[in-house]
N, C-alpha and C positions, 0 to 999 in steps of 0.2 A: 446891883452893879453900881448905881449912882452913889449909894452909901459907901461902898468900898473906895470909889474914886475920890470921894470927898474926905476920906480919912487919910489921904495922901499915901495910899498903898501902891506898890509897884505892881505891874501886870502879873508877874509870877506869884506874888502874895495873894492877889485877888483870885487867881486860878486855884491856888491851894485851898483857900477858904470856901470857894464855891464848887470845888472838885471838877474843874474844867481846865482845858489846856490854855496856855498863854496865848496861842493864836486865836482861840475862841474869845478870850477876854478882849483882845485887840479888835476883833471884828465887832463885838457888841459895843465897845466904846466908840468905834468909828460910826456905827449905825446910830447910836444915841446922839452923838454930836451932829450928824447930818440932819436928823429929825428936829433937833433944837436950833439948827441953823447957826452953829458955831464951828470954828475951825480948830480950836485948841482945847486941850483937856481943862485948863484953868477956866476958860470961858464956859465950858460945860458945867463945872463945879458952881460957878457963879449963877448960871441959869437954874441949876437945881435948887440952890438956896433961895433965889428970888421967886421961884414958882412953888415953893413949899414941898418939893419932892424929897428933900432931906433937911434936917435941922443943922444949923451951924454948931460947932463945938460948944458945949455948955448950955444949949437951948433945946427945947422940945417943940415939936410941931403941934399947934393947937387946932 
């Protein structure tokens, strides 16, 4: 889910890739943001980069 969000995909595109509904995508993103203590999707992406959950474009996680 984090990887999809960090690739700037829309909720519907994430749902198609993961074979889940758009509502389920929104629920998961909301839950991830709450656990990370962030309010907006962009803050969640930044959190994921800073904590090594996903690699920024053009980089790999070591």
